[in-house]
PDB file as gemmi writes it, atoms N, CA and C in Angstrom:
CRYST1    1.000    1.000    1.000  90.00  90.00  90.00 P 1                      
ATOM      1  N   UNK A   1      36.499  86.836 143.683  1.00  0.00           N  
ATOM      2  CA  UNK A   1      36.279  85.602 144.411  1.00  0.00           C  
ATOM      3  C   UNK A   1      36.674  84.433 143.508  1.00  0.00           C  
ATOM      4  N   UNK A   2      37.400  83.496 144.025  1.00  0.00           N  
ATOM      5  CA  UNK A   2      37.838  82.345 143.256  1.00  0.00           C  
ATOM      6  C   UNK A   2      36.891  81.177 143.496  1.00  0.00           C  
ATOM      7  N   UNK A   3      36.452  80.573 142.409  1.00  0.00           N  
ATOM      8  CA  UNK A   3      35.547  79.434 142.505  1.00  0.00           C  
ATOM      9  C   UNK A   3      36.322  78.206 142.959  1.00  0.00           C  
ATOM     10  N   UNK A   4      35.689  77.386 143.766  1.00  0.00           N  
ATOM     11  CA  UNK A   4      36.304  76.130 144.177  1.00  0.00           C  
ATOM     12  C   UNK A   4      36.147  75.130 143.052  1.00  0.00           C  
ATOM     13  N   UNK A   5      37.234  74.523 142.672  1.00  0.00           N  
ATOM     14  CA  UNK A   5      37.214  73.556 141.585  1.00  0.00           C  
ATOM     15  C   UNK A   5      37.337  72.157 142.154  1.00  0.00           C  
ATOM     16  N   UNK A   6      36.755  71.174 141.474  1.00  0.00           N  
ATOM     17  CA  UNK A   6      36.870  69.801 141.954  1.00  0.00           C  
ATOM     18  C   UNK A   6      38.292  69.291 141.771  1.00  0.00           C  
ATOM     19  N   UNK A   7      38.679  68.292 142.550  1.00  0.00           N  
ATOM     20  CA  UNK A   7      39.997  67.710 142.325  1.00  0.00           C  
ATOM     21  C   UNK A   7      40.054  67.091 140.930  1.00  0.00           C  
ATOM     22  N   UNK A   8      41.260  67.042 140.302  1.00  0.00           N  
ATOM     23  CA  UNK A   8      41.369  66.515 138.948  1.00  0.00           C  
ATOM     24  C   UNK A   8      40.829  65.099 138.787  1.00  0.00           C  
ATOM     25  N   UNK A   9      40.680  64.340 139.871  1.00  0.00           N  
ATOM     26  CA  UNK A   9      40.202  62.959 139.766  1.00  0.00           C  
ATOM     27  C   UNK A   9      38.682  62.877 139.638  1.00  0.00           C  
ATOM     28  N   UNK A  10      37.966  63.993 139.851  1.00  0.00           N  
ATOM     29  CA  UNK A  10      36.502  63.979 139.742  1.00  0.00           C  
ATOM     30  C   UNK A  10      36.087  63.671 138.310  1.00  0.00           C  
ATOM     31  N   UNK A  11      34.941  63.026 138.188  1.00  0.00           N  
ATOM     32  CA  UNK A  11      34.390  62.786 136.859  1.00  0.00           C  
ATOM     33  C   UNK A  11      33.732  64.072 136.379  1.00  0.00           C  
ATOM     34  N   UNK A  12      34.294  64.648 135.346  1.00  0.00           N  
ATOM     35  CA  UNK A  12      33.781  65.906 134.804  1.00  0.00           C  
ATOM     36  C   UNK A  12      32.990  65.594 133.554  1.00  0.00           C  
ATOM     37  N   UNK A  13      31.781  66.140 133.488  1.00  0.00           N  
ATOM     38  CA  UNK A  13      30.905  65.919 132.341  1.00  0.00           C  
ATOM     39  C   UNK A  13      30.731  67.250 131.623  1.00  0.00           C  
ATOM     40  N   UNK A  14      30.984  67.242 130.321  1.00  0.00           N  
ATOM     41  CA  UNK A  14      30.781  68.424 129.498  1.00  0.00           C  
ATOM     42  C   UNK A  14      29.563  68.181 128.624  1.00  0.00           C  
ATOM     43  N   UNK A  15      28.624  69.115 128.662  1.00  0.00           N  
ATOM     44  CA  UNK A  15      27.406  69.000 127.858  1.00  0.00           C  
ATOM     45  C   UNK A  15      27.340  70.201 126.930  1.00  0.00           C  
ATOM     46  N   UNK A  16      27.170  69.916 125.634  1.00  0.00           N  
ATOM     47  CA  UNK A  16      27.044  70.989 124.656  1.00  0.00           C  
ATOM     48  C   UNK A  16      25.562  71.334 124.529  1.00  0.00           C  
ATOM     49  N   UNK A  17      25.202  72.547 124.988  1.00  0.00           N  
ATOM     50  CA  UNK A  17      23.806  72.964 124.975  1.00  0.00           C  
ATOM     51  C   UNK A  17      23.404  73.619 123.666  1.00  0.00           C  
ATOM     52  N   UNK A  18      24.358  74.261 123.021  1.00  0.00           N  
ATOM     53  CA  UNK A  18      24.150  74.894 121.717  1.00  0.00           C  
ATOM     54  C   UNK A  18      25.413  74.662 120.906  1.00  0.00           C  
ATOM     55  N   UNK A  19      25.375  74.981 119.610  1.00  0.00           N  
ATOM     56  CA  UNK A  19      26.564  74.722 118.783  1.00  0.00           C  
ATOM     57  C   UNK A  19      27.855  75.354 119.296  1.00  0.00           C  
ATOM     58  N   UNK A  20      27.792  76.462 120.013  1.00  0.00           N  
ATOM     59  CA  UNK A  20      29.006  77.131 120.477  1.00  0.00           C  
ATOM     60  C   UNK A  20      28.999  77.353 121.987  1.00  0.00           C  
ATOM     61  N   UNK A  21      28.320  76.493 122.738  1.00  0.00           N  
ATOM     62  CA  UNK A  21      28.161  76.716 124.180  1.00  0.00           C  
ATOM     63  C   UNK A  21      28.190  75.393 124.940  1.00  0.00           C  
ATOM     64  N   UNK A  22      29.114  75.276 125.912  1.00  0.00           N  
ATOM     65  CA  UNK A  22      29.271  74.066 126.710  1.00  0.00           C  
ATOM     66  C   UNK A  22      29.115  74.402 128.192  1.00  0.00           C  
ATOM     67  N   UNK A  23      28.605  73.431 128.955  1.00  0.00           N  
ATOM     68  CA  UNK A  23      28.459  73.566 130.401  1.00  0.00           C  
ATOM     69  C   UNK A  23      29.186  72.391 131.045  1.00  0.00           C  
ATOM     70  N   UNK A  24      29.985  72.692 132.074  1.00  0.00           N  
ATOM     71  CA  UNK A  24      30.729  71.653 132.776  1.00  0.00           C  
ATOM     72  C   UNK A  24      30.118  71.363 134.135  1.00  0.00           C  
ATOM     73  N   UNK A  25      30.079  70.063 134.491  1.00  0.00           N  
ATOM     74  CA  UNK A  25      29.568  69.630 135.802  1.00  0.00           C  
ATOM     75  C   UNK A  25      30.507  68.558 136.342  1.00  0.00           C  
ATOM     76  N   UNK A  26      30.645  68.542 137.664  1.00  0.00           N  
ATOM     77  CA  UNK A  26      31.408  67.494 138.343  1.00  0.00           C  
ATOM     78  C   UNK A  26      30.696  67.189 139.648  1.00  0.00           C  
ATOM     79  N   UNK A  27      30.450  65.928 139.878  1.00  0.00           N  
ATOM     80  CA  UNK A  27      29.772  65.497 141.106  1.00  0.00           C  
ATOM     81  C   UNK A  27      28.479  66.283 141.322  1.00  0.00           C  
ATOM     82  N   UNK A  28      27.698  66.439 140.250  1.00  0.00           N  
ATOM     83  CA  UNK A  28      26.413  67.152 140.284  1.00  0.00           C  
ATOM     84  C   UNK A  28      26.526  68.607 140.691  1.00  0.00           C  
ATOM     85  N   UNK A  29      27.689  69.210 140.488  1.00  0.00           N  
ATOM     86  CA  UNK A  29      27.859  70.636 140.768  1.00  0.00           C  
ATOM     87  C   UNK A  29      28.299  71.354 139.496  1.00  0.00           C  
ATOM     88  N   UNK A  30      27.732  72.526 139.283  1.00  0.00           N  
ATOM     89  CA  UNK A  30      28.061  73.337 138.114  1.00  0.00           C  
ATOM     90  C   UNK A  30      29.485  73.865 138.234  1.00  0.00           C  
ATOM     91  N   UNK A  31      30.288  73.711 137.164  1.00  0.00           N  
ATOM     92  CA  UNK A  31      31.657  74.221 137.151  1.00  0.00           C  
ATOM     93  C   UNK A  31      31.759  75.572 136.466  1.00  0.00           C  
ATOM     94  N   UNK A  32      30.988  75.757 135.409  1.00  0.00           N  
ATOM     95  CA  UNK A  32      31.059  76.977 134.627  1.00  0.00           C  
ATOM     96  C   UNK A  32      30.706  76.681 133.186  1.00  0.00           C  
ATOM     97  N   UNK A  33      30.952  77.670 132.331  1.00  0.00           N  
ATOM     98  CA  UNK A  33      30.584  77.527 130.926  1.00  0.00           C  
ATOM     99  C   UNK A  33      31.741  77.928 130.024  1.00  0.00           C  
ATOM    100  N   UNK A  34      31.640  77.478 128.786  1.00  0.00           N  
ATOM    101  CA  UNK A  34      32.587  77.851 127.740  1.00  0.00           C  
ATOM    102  C   UNK A  34      31.766  78.238 126.523  1.00  0.00           C  
ATOM    103  N   UNK A  35      32.086  79.406 125.962  1.00  0.00           N  
ATOM    104  CA  UNK A  35      31.401  79.854 124.756  1.00  0.00           C  
ATOM    105  C   UNK A  35      32.442  80.139 123.685  1.00  0.00           C  
ATOM    106  N   UNK A  36      32.153  79.683 122.465  1.00  0.00           N  
ATOM    107  CA  UNK A  36      33.102  79.890 121.380  1.00  0.00           C  
ATOM    108  C   UNK A  36      32.736  81.125 120.586  1.00  0.00           C  
ATOM    109  N   UNK A  37      33.702  81.999 120.458  1.00  0.00           N  
ATOM    110  CA  UNK A  37      33.632  83.146 119.564  1.00  0.00           C  
ATOM    111  C   UNK A  37      34.907  83.058 118.750  1.00  0.00           C  
ATOM    112  N   UNK A  38      35.681  84.115 118.763  1.00  0.00           N  
ATOM    113  CA  UNK A  38      37.007  84.027 118.145  1.00  0.00           C  
ATOM    114  C   UNK A  38      37.908  83.105 118.952  1.00  0.00           C  
ATOM    115  N   UNK A  39      37.660  83.070 120.254  1.00  0.00           N  
ATOM    116  CA  UNK A  39      38.367  82.177 121.171  1.00  0.00           C  
ATOM    117  C   UNK A  39      37.323  81.469 122.023  1.00  0.00           C  
ATOM    118  N   UNK A  40      37.753  80.506 122.799  1.00  0.00           N  
ATOM    119  CA  UNK A  40      36.857  79.810 123.717  1.00  0.00           C  
ATOM    120  C   UNK A  40      36.890  80.570 125.042  1.00  0.00           C  
ATOM    121  N   UNK A  41      35.796  81.257 125.369  1.00  0.00           N  
ATOM    122  CA  UNK A  41      35.731  82.105 126.556  1.00  0.00           C  
ATOM    123  C   UNK A  41      35.178  81.315 127.727  1.00  0.00           C  
ATOM    124  N   UNK A  42      35.909  81.333 128.836  1.00  0.00           N  
ATOM    125  CA  UNK A  42      35.546  80.596 130.041  1.00  0.00           C  
ATOM    126  C   UNK A  42      34.866  81.534 131.033  1.00  0.00           C  
ATOM    127  N   UNK A  43      33.731  81.085 131.574  1.00  0.00           N  
ATOM    128  CA  UNK A  43      33.038  81.788 132.647  1.00  0.00           C  
ATOM    129  C   UNK A  43      32.903  80.799 133.800  1.00  0.00           C  
ATOM    130  N   UNK A  44      33.395  81.181 134.996  1.00  0.00           N  
ATOM    131  CA  UNK A  44      33.381  80.245 136.113  1.00  0.00           C  
ATOM    132  C   UNK A  44      32.005  80.149 136.773  1.00  0.00           C  
ATOM    133  N   UNK A  45      31.920  79.351 137.816  1.00  0.00           N  
ATOM    134  CA  UNK A  45      30.662  79.080 138.507  1.00  0.00           C  
ATOM    135  C   UNK A  45      30.045  80.358 139.083  1.00  0.00           C  
ATOM    136  N   UNK A  46      30.869  81.359 139.371  1.00  0.00           N  
ATOM    137  CA  UNK A  46      30.378  82.623 139.914  1.00  0.00           C  
ATOM    138  C   UNK A  46      29.965  83.602 138.817  1.00  0.00           C  
ATOM    139  N   UNK A  47      30.123  83.204 137.548  1.00  0.00           N  
ATOM    140  CA  UNK A  47      29.781  84.087 136.439  1.00  0.00           C  
ATOM    141  C   UNK A  47      30.898  85.042 136.058  1.00  0.00           C  
ATOM    142  N   UNK A  48      32.094  84.836 136.625  1.00  0.00           N  
ATOM    143  CA  UNK A  48      33.236  85.697 136.315  1.00  0.00           C  
ATOM    144  C   UNK A  48      33.960  85.177 135.078  1.00  0.00           C  
ATOM    145  N   UNK A  49      34.259  86.076 134.149  1.00  0.00           N  
ATOM    146  CA  UNK A  49      35.022  85.697 132.954  1.00  0.00           C  
ATOM    147  C   UNK A  49      36.431  85.319 133.389  1.00  0.00           C  
ATOM    148  N   UNK A  50      36.919  84.198 132.881  1.00  0.00           N  
ATOM    149  CA  UNK A  50      38.229  83.681 133.299  1.00  0.00           C  
ATOM    150  C   UNK A  50      39.237  83.630 132.164  1.00  0.00           C  
ATOM    151  N   UNK A  51      38.911  84.213 131.023  1.00  0.00           N  
ATOM    152  CA  UNK A  51      39.886  84.273 129.941  1.00  0.00           C  
ATOM    153  C   UNK A  51      39.408  83.591 128.681  1.00  0.00           C  
ATOM    154  N   UNK A  52      40.188  83.799 127.627  1.00  0.00           N  
ATOM    155  CA  UNK A  52      39.914  83.182 126.340  1.00  0.00           C  
ATOM    156  C   UNK A  52      41.047  82.239 125.984  1.00  0.00           C  
ATOM    157  N   UNK A  53      40.723  81.142 125.351  1.00  0.00           N  
ATOM    158  CA  UNK A  53      41.699  80.105 125.045  1.00  0.00           C  
ATOM    159  C   UNK A  53      41.564  79.679 123.589  1.00  0.00           C  
ATOM    160  N   UNK A  54      42.649  79.232 122.977  1.00  0.00           N  
ATOM    161  CA  UNK A  54      42.619  78.910 121.550  1.00  0.00           C  
ATOM    162  C   UNK A  54      41.867  77.624 121.203  1.00  0.00           C  
ATOM    163  N   UNK A  55      41.741  76.706 122.165  1.00  0.00           N  
ATOM    164  CA  UNK A  55      41.057  75.437 121.894  1.00  0.00           C  
ATOM    165  C   UNK A  55      40.045  75.127 122.997  1.00  0.00           C  
ATOM    166  N   UNK A  56      39.093  74.282 122.676  1.00  0.00           N  
ATOM    167  CA  UNK A  56      38.112  73.844 123.662  1.00  0.00           C  
ATOM    168  C   UNK A  56      38.808  73.101 124.802  1.00  0.00           C  
ATOM    169  N   UNK A  57      39.786  72.260 124.473  1.00  0.00           N  
ATOM    170  CA  UNK A  57      40.488  71.487 125.491  1.00  0.00           C  
ATOM    171  C   UNK A  57      41.228  72.406 126.471  1.00  0.00           C  
ATOM    172  N   UNK A  58      41.850  73.463 125.969  1.00  0.00           N  
ATOM    173  CA  UNK A  58      42.551  74.401 126.851  1.00  0.00           C  
ATOM    174  C   UNK A  58      41.561  75.133 127.748  1.00  0.00           C  
ATOM    175  N   UNK A  59      40.395  75.499 127.208  1.00  0.00           N  
ATOM    176  CA  UNK A  59      39.367  76.176 128.003  1.00  0.00           C  
ATOM    177  C   UNK A  59      38.832  75.241 129.085  1.00  0.00           C  
ATOM    178  N   UNK A  60      38.592  73.980 128.727  1.00  0.00           N  
ATOM    179  CA  UNK A  60      38.120  73.010 129.715  1.00  0.00           C  
ATOM    180  C   UNK A  60      39.162  72.818 130.813  1.00  0.00           C  
ATOM    181  N   UNK A  61      40.427  72.722 130.439  1.00  0.00           N  
ATOM    182  CA  UNK A  61      41.495  72.542 131.419  1.00  0.00           C  
ATOM    183  C   UNK A  61      41.586  73.755 132.345  1.00  0.00           C  
ATOM    184  N   UNK A  62      41.385  74.948 131.814  1.00  0.00           N  
ATOM    185  CA  UNK A  62      41.431  76.160 132.641  1.00  0.00           C  
ATOM    186  C   UNK A  62      40.291  76.162 133.646  1.00  0.00           C  
ATOM    187  N   UNK A  63      39.132  75.700 133.235  1.00  0.00           N  
ATOM    188  CA  UNK A  63      37.967  75.715 134.118  1.00  0.00           C  
ATOM    189  C   UNK A  63      38.041  74.629 135.186  1.00  0.00           C  
ATOM    190  N   UNK A  64      38.673  73.528 134.902  1.00  0.00           N  
ATOM    191  CA  UNK A  64      38.733  72.421 135.860  1.00  0.00           C  
ATOM    192  C   UNK A  64      39.979  72.446 136.735  1.00  0.00           C  
ATOM    193  N   UNK A  65      40.840  73.445 136.539  1.00  0.00           N  
ATOM    194  CA  UNK A  65      42.018  73.552 137.379  1.00  0.00           C  
ATOM    195  C   UNK A  65      43.223  72.791 136.866  1.00  0.00           C  
ATOM    196  N   UNK A  66      43.093  72.161 135.701  1.00  0.00           N  
ATOM    197  CA  UNK A  66      44.216  71.428 135.135  1.00  0.00           C  
ATOM    198  C   UNK A  66      45.184  72.366 134.425  1.00  0.00           C  
ATOM    199  N   UNK A  67      44.755  73.627 134.237  1.00  0.00           N  
ATOM    200  CA  UNK A  67      45.586  74.647 133.621  1.00  0.00           C  
ATOM    201  C   UNK A  67      45.452  75.889 134.480  1.00  0.00           C  
ATOM    202  N   UNK A  68      46.554  76.517 134.808  1.00  0.00           N  
ATOM    203  CA  UNK A  68      46.515  77.678 135.681  1.00  0.00           C  
ATOM    204  C   UNK A  68      45.835  78.845 134.977  1.00  0.00           C  
ATOM    205  N   UNK A  69      44.935  79.519 135.687  1.00  0.00           N  
ATOM    206  CA  UNK A  69      44.293  80.721 135.173  1.00  0.00           C  
ATOM    207  C   UNK A  69      45.108  81.899 135.674  1.00  0.00           C  
ATOM    208  N   UNK A  70      45.663  82.666 134.757  1.00  0.00           N  
ATOM    209  CA  UNK A  70      46.532  83.771 135.120  1.00  0.00           C  
ATOM    210  C   UNK A  70      45.731  85.037 135.359  1.00  0.00           C  
ATOM    211  N   UNK A  71      46.211  85.908 136.254  1.00  0.00           N  
ATOM    212  CA  UNK A  71      45.544  87.196 136.464  1.00  0.00           C  
ATOM    213  C   UNK A  71      45.744  88.077 135.237  1.00  0.00           C  
ATOM    214  N   UNK A  72      45.000  89.184 135.131  1.00  0.00           N  
ATOM    215  CA  UNK A  72      45.183  90.086 133.988  1.00  0.00           C  
ATOM    216  C   UNK A  72      46.631  90.567 133.900  1.00  0.00           C  
ATOM    217  N   UNK A  73      47.098  90.812 132.683  1.00  0.00           N  
ATOM    218  CA  UNK A  73      48.468  91.257 132.467  1.00  0.00           C  
ATOM    219  C   UNK A  73      48.687  92.634 133.067  1.00  0.00           C  
ATOM    220  N   UNK A  74      49.936  92.905 133.411  1.00  0.00           N  
ATOM    221  CA  UNK A  74      50.283  94.213 133.977  1.00  0.00           C  
ATOM    222  C   UNK A  74      49.893  95.311 132.996  1.00  0.00           C  
ATOM    223  N   UNK A  75      49.348  96.386 133.527  1.00  0.00           N  
ATOM    224  CA  UNK A  75      48.953  97.491 132.679  1.00  0.00           C  
ATOM    225  C   UNK A  75      47.527  97.400 132.177  1.00  0.00           C  
ATOM    226  N   UNK A  76      46.840  96.304 132.486  1.00  0.00           N  
ATOM    227  CA  UNK A  76      45.435  96.179 132.098  1.00  0.00           C  
ATOM    228  C   UNK A  76      44.585  96.354 133.343  1.00  0.00           C  
ATOM    229  N   UNK A  77      43.347  96.713 133.130  1.00  0.00           N  
ATOM    230  CA  UNK A  77      42.471  96.973 134.269  1.00  0.00           C  
ATOM    231  C   UNK A  77      41.819  95.714 134.788  1.00  0.00           C  
ATOM    232  N   UNK A  78      41.653  94.711 133.931  1.00  0.00           N  
ATOM    233  CA  UNK A  78      40.967  93.491 134.347  1.00  0.00           C  
ATOM    234  C   UNK A  78      39.463  93.693 134.472  1.00  0.00           C  
ATOM    235  N   UNK A  79      38.981  94.848 134.034  1.00  0.00           N  
ATOM    236  CA  UNK A  79      37.555  95.156 134.112  1.00  0.00           C  
ATOM    237  C   UNK A  79      36.876  94.646 132.858  1.00  0.00           C  
ATOM    238  N   UNK A  80      35.734  94.012 133.046  1.00  0.00           N  
ATOM    239  CA  UNK A  80      34.990  93.499 131.908  1.00  0.00           C  
ATOM    240  C   UNK A  80      34.458  94.648 131.061  1.00  0.00           C  
ATOM    241  N   UNK A  81      34.483  94.468 129.766  1.00  0.00           N  
ATOM    242  CA  UNK A  81      33.936  95.474 128.862  1.00  0.00           C  
ATOM    243  C   UNK A  81      32.417  95.364 128.851  1.00  0.00           C  
ATOM    244  N   UNK A  82      31.730  96.420 128.453  1.00  0.00           N  
ATOM    245  CA  UNK A  82      30.267  96.342 128.363  1.00  0.00           C  
ATOM    246  C   UNK A  82      29.804  95.204 127.452  1.00  0.00           C  
ATOM    247  N   UNK A  83      30.537  94.963 126.351  1.00  0.00           N  
ATOM    248  CA  UNK A  83      30.161  93.874 125.449  1.00  0.00           C  
ATOM    249  C   UNK A  83      30.265  92.531 126.160  1.00  0.00           C  
ATOM    250  N   UNK A  84      31.345  92.322 126.908  1.00  0.00           N  
ATOM    251  CA  UNK A  84      31.521  91.069 127.632  1.00  0.00           C  
ATOM    252  C   UNK A  84      30.442  90.899 128.698  1.00  0.00           C  
ATOM    253  N   UNK A  85      30.141  91.992 129.410  1.00  0.00           N  
ATOM    254  CA  UNK A  85      29.109  91.912 130.441  1.00  0.00           C  
ATOM    255  C   UNK A  85      27.747  91.607 129.823  1.00  0.00           C  
ATOM    256  N   UNK A  86      27.449  92.225 128.688  1.00  0.00           N  
ATOM    257  CA  UNK A  86      26.176  91.962 128.007  1.00  0.00           C  
ATOM    258  C   UNK A  86      26.096  90.538 127.495  1.00  0.00           C  
ATOM    259  N   UNK A  87      27.202  90.043 126.957  1.00  0.00           N  
ATOM    260  CA  UNK A  87      27.242  88.663 126.464  1.00  0.00           C  
ATOM    261  C   UNK A  87      27.049  87.685 127.608  1.00  0.00           C  
ATOM    262  N   UNK A  88      27.699  87.938 128.725  1.00  0.00           N  
ATOM    263  CA  UNK A  88      27.559  87.070 129.892  1.00  0.00           C  
ATOM    264  C   UNK A  88      26.126  87.081 130.402  1.00  0.00           C  
ATOM    265  N   UNK A  89      25.526  88.256 130.473  1.00  0.00           N  
ATOM    266  CA  UNK A  89      24.133  88.352 130.918  1.00  0.00           C  
ATOM    267  C   UNK A  89      23.217  87.598 129.967  1.00  0.00           C  
ATOM    268  N   UNK A  90      23.465  87.711 128.670  1.00  0.00           N  
ATOM    269  CA  UNK A  90      22.646  86.998 127.687  1.00  0.00           C  
ATOM    270  C   UNK A  90      22.804  85.490 127.843  1.00  0.00           C  
ATOM    271  N   UNK A  91      24.031  85.029 128.149  1.00  0.00           N  
ATOM    272  CA  UNK A  91      24.256  83.589 128.354  1.00  0.00           C  
ATOM    273  C   UNK A  91      23.490  83.096 129.570  1.00  0.00           C  
ATOM    274  N   UNK A  92      23.526  83.867 130.645  1.00  0.00           N  
ATOM    275  CA  UNK A  92      22.825  83.471 131.869  1.00  0.00           C  
ATOM    276  C   UNK A  92      21.330  83.365 131.597  1.00  0.00           C  
ATOM    277  N   UNK A  93      20.778  84.333 130.886  1.00  0.00           N  
ATOM    278  CA  UNK A  93      19.347  84.304 130.554  1.00  0.00           C  
ATOM    279  C   UNK A  93      19.041  83.106 129.657  1.00  0.00           C  
ATOM    280  N   UNK A  94      19.899  82.853 128.662  1.00  0.00           N  
ATOM    281  CA  UNK A  94      19.675  81.727 127.757  1.00  0.00           C  
ATOM    282  C   UNK A  94      19.701  80.394 128.494  1.00  0.00           C  
ATOM    283  N   UNK A  95      20.653  80.225 129.411  1.00  0.00           N  
ATOM    284  CA  UNK A  95      20.734  78.985 130.183  1.00  0.00           C  
ATOM    285  C   UNK A  95      19.507  78.848 131.076  1.00  0.00           C  
ATOM    286  N   UNK A  96      19.093  79.936 131.715  1.00  0.00           N  
ATOM    287  CA  UNK A  96      17.911  79.889 132.579  1.00  0.00           C  
ATOM    288  C   UNK A  96      16.671  79.515 131.782  1.00  0.00           C  
ATOM    289  N   UNK A  97      16.501  80.103 130.593  1.00  0.00           N  
ATOM    290  CA  UNK A  97      15.350  79.774 129.752  1.00  0.00           C  
ATOM    291  C   UNK A  97      15.413  78.325 129.276  1.00  0.00           C  
ATOM    292  N   UNK A  98      16.624  77.857 128.944  1.00  0.00           N  
ATOM    293  CA  UNK A  98      16.787  76.461 128.516  1.00  0.00           C  
ATOM    294  C   UNK A  98      16.412  75.505 129.634  1.00  0.00           C  
ATOM    295  N   UNK A  99      16.872  75.811 130.845  1.00  0.00           N  
ATOM    296  CA  UNK A  99      16.571  74.946 131.984  1.00  0.00           C  
ATOM    297  C   UNK A  99      15.075  74.953 132.287  1.00  0.00           C  
ATOM    298  N   UNK A 100      14.446  76.125 132.159  1.00  0.00           N  
ATOM    299  CA  UNK A 100      12.995  76.212 132.370  1.00  0.00           C  
ATOM    300  C   UNK A 100      12.267  75.372 131.335  1.00  0.00           C  
ATOM    301  N   UNK A 101      12.708  75.477 130.096  1.00  0.00           N  
ATOM    302  CA  UNK A 101      12.093  74.675 129.022  1.00  0.00           C  
ATOM    303  C   UNK A 101      12.252  73.192 129.266  1.00  0.00           C  
ATOM    304  N   UNK A 102      13.434  72.772 129.717  1.00  0.00           N  
ATOM    305  CA  UNK A 102      13.652  71.351 130.004  1.00  0.00           C  
ATOM    306  C   UNK A 102      12.770  70.882 131.157  1.00  0.00           C  
ATOM    307  N   UNK A 103      12.593  71.745 132.150  1.00  0.00           N  
ATOM    308  CA  UNK A 103      11.749  71.396 133.287  1.00  0.00           C  
ATOM    309  C   UNK A 103      10.306  71.224 132.843  1.00  0.00           C  
ATOM    310  N   UNK A 104       9.843  72.080 131.945  1.00  0.00           N  
ATOM    311  CA  UNK A 104       8.460  71.996 131.465  1.00  0.00           C  
ATOM    312  C   UNK A 104       8.222  70.749 130.622  1.00  0.00           C  
ATOM    313  N   UNK A 105       9.276  70.223 129.989  1.00  0.00           N  
ATOM    314  CA  UNK A 105       9.139  69.038 129.145  1.00  0.00           C  
ATOM    315  C   UNK A 105       9.008  67.757 129.959  1.00  0.00           C  
ATOM    316  N   UNK A 106       9.352  67.811 131.222  1.00  0.00           N  
ATOM    317  CA  UNK A 106       9.286  66.603 132.065  1.00  0.00           C  
ATOM    318  C   UNK A 106       7.894  66.231 132.304  1.00  0.00           C  
TER     319      UNK A 106                                                      
END                                                                             
């Protein structure tokens, strides 16, 4: 499933929640996340991994539609590895716990 991205003219806000983790929002809607490891890994609004990029700017452009996201290369399965799935699940839990903590601080 392909996530709907805002038009390039939308005001996009990037918030760094941890030293290696960013969340994108546009018009009060969640766009996805970027996590830095060896590369900047993009996860879209649906939680689907969308690739790794060499710079934060390239990852942001891929998530906002300013850079085309290519399908998996020929000969690859495009299936997430267990490590990637575990990392994604851990990110979702971390964001949920962070949001709960922020809500409790209000």
